C-alpha positions in Angstrom: 0.5 -46.8 14.8 0.6 -45.8 11.0 3.1 -47.5 8.8 5.2 -45.4 6.6 7.1 -46.7 3.5 9.8 -44.7 2.4 10.6 -44.9 -1.5 13.7 -44.4 -3.3 13.8 -41.1 -4.8 15.8 -42.6 -7.9 13.9 -45.6 -9.0 10.7 -45.5 -6.7 11.4 -49.0 -4.8 11.1 -49.6 -1.3 13.8 -48.6 1.3 14.9 -50.3 4.0 16.8 -49.2 7.0 20.4 -50.7 7.5 21.6 -51.1 11.1 25.4 -51.3 9.9 25.2 -48.0 7.8 22.5 -46.3 9.8 21.0 -45.2 6.5 18.3 -46.2 4.2 19.2 -48.4 1.5 17.7 -49.5 -2.1 18.0 -53.2 -3.0 16.9 -52.3 -6.9 19.4 -49.3 -7.5 21.9 -50.0 -4.4 21.5 -46.2 -3.5 21.8 -45.2 0.3 20.4 -42.1 1.9 21.1 -40.3 4.9 17.9 -39.8 7.1 18.1 -36.1 7.2 18.4 -35.8 3.8 15.8 -38.1 2.8 13.2 -36.2 5.2 14.4 -32.8 3.2 13.7 -34.3 0.1 10.3 -35.6 1.3 9.5 -32.4 2.7 10.3 -30.6 -0.6 7.8 -33.2 -2.4 5.0 -32.4 -0.2 5.4 -28.6 -0.3 4.1 -26.9 -3.4 5.4 -23.9 -5.2 4.3 -20.8 -3.5 4.5 -17.1 -4.7 3.5 -14.6 -2.2 4.4 -11.5 -4.0 2.4 -8.1 -3.5 2.8 -4.8 -5.0 0.9 -1.5 -4.1 0.5 1.4 -6.6 1.3 4.3 -4.5 0.8 7.1 -7.0 -2.0 8.9 -4.9 0.3 9.2 -1.9 3.1 10.8 -3.9 0.9 13.5 -5.1 0.4 16.7 -3.3 -3.2 17.2 -1.9 -4.7 20.6 -2.0 -6.0 22.3 1.1 -9.1 24.3 1.7 -7.2 27.8 1.4 -5.5 26.8 -1.7 -2.0 25.6 -0.6 -0.6 22.1 -1.1 0.8 19.5 1.2 3.9 17.7 0.7 3.5 13.8 0.7 7.2 13.7 1.8 7.4 15.8 5.0 4.0 17.0 5.3 4.6 20.7 5.1 2.3 23.1 3.4 3.7 24.8 0.1 2.4 27.4 -2.3 2.3 27.0 -5.8 0.6 28.6 -9.0 -2.5 26.2 -10.2 -0.8 25.7 -13.6 2.3 24.2 -12.2 2.9 20.8 -13.0 5.6 20.2 -10.2 7.6 22.3 -7.6 10.3 21.4 -5.1 9.4 21.5 -1.5 11.5 24.1 0.3 11.5 22.3 3.3 12.7 18.7 2.1 13.7 19.6 -1.5 11.4 16.6 -2.8 9.8 17.0 -6.2 6.0 17.4 -5.9 3.6 16.8 -8.2 0.9 19.3 -7.7 -1.1 20.1 -10.9 -4.7 18.7 -10.3 -5.5 18.9 -14.1 -2.9 16.2 -14.7 -2.7 14.2 -11.7 -5.5 11.6 -12.7 -4.9 7.9 -13.0 -3.4 8.4 -16.3 -0.8 10.9 -14.8 2.7 9.4 -14.9 5.3 9.3 -12.2 8.3 9.2 -14.3 9.5 9.5 -17.8 12.8 8.9 -19.7 13.3 11.6 -22.5 14.1 10.4 -26.1 18.0 10.4 -26.6 17.8 8.8 -30.2 16.8 11.4 -32.8 14.3 11.0 -35.6 17.0 10.9 -38.3 19.3 8.6 -36.4 16.3 6.2 -35.9 15.9 6.4 -40.0 19.5 5.8 -40.4 19.5 2.8 -38.3 16.2 1.3 -39.8 17.5 1.9 -43.3 21.0 0.5 -42.3 19.1 -2.6 -41.2 17.1 -2.9 -44.3 20.1 -2.5 -46.7 21.1 -5.6 -48.7 18.0 -7.4 -47.7 16.7 -8.5 -51.4 13.6 -10.2 -50.1 12.0 -7.1 -48.7 8.8 -5.7 -50.5 9.1 -3.1 -53.0 8.5 0.0 -51.0 11.4 -0.9 -48.7 13.4 -0.5 -51.9 12.4 3.0 -52.5 12.4 3.8 -48.9 8.8 5.0 -48.6 8.4 2.8 -45.6 10.5 5.7 -43.6 7.5 7.5 -43.3 5.9 4.9 -41.0 8.7 5.3 -38.2 7.1 7.3 -35.5 8.3 8.1 -31.8 6.1 7.0 -29.3 6.1 7.0 -25.4 5.0 3.7 -24.2 3.2 3.1 -21.0 5.0 0.8 -18.5 4.5 -0.2 -15.2 7.9 -0.2 -12.9 7.6 -2.9 -10.1 9.8 -2.6 -7.1 10.4 -5.0 -4.1 12.7 -7.0 -1.9 12.0 -10.7 -2.6 13.2 -13.8 -0.6 13.6 -16.9 -2.6 13.8 -20.6 -1.2 14.3 -23.1 -3.9 15.4 -26.9 -4.5 16.9 -28.3 -7.2 17.7 -32.0 -8.3 21.2 -32.5 -9.6 22.6 -35.6 -11.0 26.1 -36.9 -11.6 26.8 -39.5 -14.3 29.7 -42.0 -14.7 29.9 -44.3 -17.5 32.4 -47.2 -18.3 32.6 -50.3 -20.0 34.2 -53.6 -19.4 34.6 -54.8 -23.0 31.1 -56.7 -22.9 28.9 -54.3 -21.3 28.6 -50.4 -21.1 27.3 -48.9 -17.6 26.1 -45.9 -16.5 25.8 -44.9 -12.8 23.6 -42.0 -11.9 23.7 -40.3 -8.6 21.1 -37.9 -7.7 21.5 -34.8 -5.2 18.9 -32.5 -3.6 20.3 -29.1 -3.7 19.1 -26.1 -1.8 19.4 -22.5 -2.6 18.1 -19.5 -0.6 18.6 -15.7 -1.2 17.4 -12.3 -0.6 17.6 -10.0 -3.6 16.1 -6.7 -4.5 14.1 -5.7 -7.9 14.2 -2.0 -9.1 11.9 -1.1 -11.7 11.1 -4.4 -13.0 9.2 -3.3 -16.3 5.9 -4.3 -17.6 4.5 -3.2 -20.7 1.0 -1.4 -20.2 -0.3 -1.2 -23.5 -2.0 -3.9 -25.8 -0.8 -2.3 -29.1 2.7 -3.4 -28.3 3.8 -6.9 -28.1 5.4 -8.0 -24.8 8.0 -9.8 -27.1 9.1 -6.5 -28.7 9.2 -4.3 -25.6 10.8 -7.1 -23.3 13.7 -7.5 -26.4 14.5 -3.8 -26.3 15.2 -3.9 -22.9 17.0 -2.6 -20.6 16.4 0.9 -20.3 19.0 3.3 -18.1 16.9 4.2 -15.2 19.5 6.8 -14.4 17.6 8.7 -17.1 14.2 8.8 -15.5 12.9 12.2 -14.8 9.7 13.2 -12.8 7.1 13.5 -15.4 6.5 17.0 -17.1 4.1 17.3 -20.1 6.8 19.1 -22.1 8.9 16.3 -22.8 5.9 14.8 -24.9 6.0 17.7 -27.4 6.7 16.0 -31.0 5.9 12.4 -29.9 2.7 10.3 -29.8 1.8 9.2 -26.5 -0.6 6.3 -25.4 -2.4 6.1 -22.2 -2.1 2.6 -20.7 -4.7 0.0 -21.4 -3.4 -2.5 -19.2 -4.0 -1.7 -15.2 -1.2 -2.2 -12.6 -3.2 -5.0 -11.3 -3.3 -6.8 -14.8 0.3 -6.2 -15.2 1.1 -7.9 -11.8 1.0 -11.5 -13.4 3.8 -10.9 -16.0 5.7 -9.0 -13.3 5.4 -12.0 -11.2 6.5 -14.4 -13.9 9.6 -12.2 -14.7 10.6 -11.8 -11.2 10.4 -15.7 -10.5 12.3 -16.3 -13.6 15.1 -13.9 -12.5 15.5 -15.3 -8.9 15.5 -18.6 -10.4 18.2 -17.9 -12.8 20.2 -16.3 -9.9 20.1 -19.2 -7.5 20.7 -21.5 -10.3 23.8 -20.0 -11.4 25.4 -20.7 -8.0 25.1 -24.5 -8.9 28.3 -26.2 -10.5 29.7 -29.6 -10.9 26.8 -31.6 -11.9 25.9 -33.0 -15.4 22.2 -31.9 -15.1 20.3 -29.5 -13.0 16.4 -29.3 -12.8 14.1 -27.3 -10.4 12.0 -29.1 -8.1 10.6 -26.5 -5.8 10.0 -22.6 -5.7 9.1 -20.6 -2.8 9.1 -16.6 -3.1 7.7 -14.1 -1.1 8.2 -10.1 -1.1 8.1 -7.2 0.8 8.1 -3.3 0.3 6.3 -3.9 -3.0 5.7 -0.7 -5.0 4.4 0.2 -8.5 5.2 3.3 -10.6 3.8 4.2 -13.8 6.3 5.6 -16.6 6.6 6.4 -20.1 9.4 5.1 -21.9 11.0 6.3 -25.4 10.4 3.9 -28.4 10.8 4.2 -32.1 8.1 2.1 -33.8 7.8 1.0 -37.2 4.7 -0.9 -38.2 3.4 -2.1 -41.4 0.7 -4.6 -42.6 1.8 -7.1 -45.2 -0.7 -10.0 -46.6 -2.9 -9.5 -43.7 -0.2 -9.9 -41.2 1.3 -7.2 -38.7 4.9 -6.5 -38.4 6.6 -4.4 -35.6 10.0 -3.2 -35.6 11.2 -1.3 -32.5 14.1 0.9 -31.4 14.7 1.7 -27.9 14.4 5.4 -28.1 17.2 5.9 -25.3 19.8 3.4 -25.8 19.1 2.3 -29.7 18.8 -1.3 -29.3 16.7 -2.7 -32.2 14.6 -5.7 -32.4 11.7 -6.7 -34.6 10.3 -8.7 -37.7 10.1 -7.1 -41.2 8.0 -8.6 -44.0 9.4 -10.9 -46.8 8.1 -10.5 -50.5 7.1 -14.0 -51.6 7.4 -13.8 -55.2 11.0 -12.5 -54.8 11.7 -15.4 -52.5 10.9 -17.9 -55.0 12.7 -16.0 -57.7 15.7 -15.9 -55.8 15.2 -19.7 -54.6 15.1 -20.7 -58.2 17.7 -18.7 -59.3 20.1 -20.3 -56.5 18.6 -23.8 -57.6 19.6 -23.0 -61.5 22.9 -21.9 -60.6 23.5 -25.0 -58.5 22.3 -27.3 -61.5 24.7 -25.5 -63.8 27.6 -26.0 -61.4 26.9 -29.6 -60.8 26.5 -30.1 -64.5 30.2 -28.7 -65.3 31.4 -30.7 -62.3 30.0 -33.9 -63.7 31.8 -33.2 -67.1 34.8 -32.6 -65.7 35.0 -35.5 -63.5 33.0 -38.2 -65.5 33.0 -36.8 -69.1 29.2 -36.1 -69.3 26.1 -35.0 -67.7 24.5 -36.9 -64.9 
């Protein structure tokens, strides 16, 4: 027979079974543990984090395939439909689904969706100008507004991840009591194993598909309102620059999983109340019905290089949310700093004269 030694989750000392309480007790910290609760704790300690999350890019399934006689097959209902060769999309007369049929634009870089620009170029310039107004430490070209010519409208490629997820997580919570008897201060910390499970659906979790845009920038201008999603048509691109994705859907999965797991943890964590501290112990997440879509989303982008460093400032082309970092004129910074220091010295001198009759 194998000998099993149970250790206290709080202090690590050996536990002994108490016939009186029918629980395991620790002689070092005086904590007691229910057998079922301790077994759950040990199971959690031995079970590693698991993430079985999968997505499938279903673009080819959503595009219409051409038959030998020049017709197209609706991917939704399977009916044969007629359309001109120069058509980008049409509506199936049998199921009313929008069908992408233009083979010349249905390759791997053909987007599924697009959100058209809502913020105009003039509005974007006014927003950037207002943001820069009053900031004395910007380089000289910001003062004559020549920087505004570098503000351009881009359709940025995004991968949109959908799935239904099941999350099973455990957390460690503590409740802390402190008191004093006049001679000593006491701290009593109780530890709790907290379990939470939940089903949740993720709709269009976005991941930037371009290496030209910093993930921190693109994620900061979220969210986009997906009610504005349109079936892609090239007419929306007129007047704006558009980059093809250079980050594949497979490569973007890692970031999508990170964002999904963090969101699931935040949701379950938000249901825990009444503890002084809460920390995550174990995370098991699985998914089903995973699907990936390719979309172009609107961004007004200002980029500049100053002293060898790149700076990006972005405006959500749909909602107007702004985020970014602007350069600082170093010479102006030191002039401003020394100016404040000089004023401070004068003020302290005047204060010294008034209070002490001299300069200190």
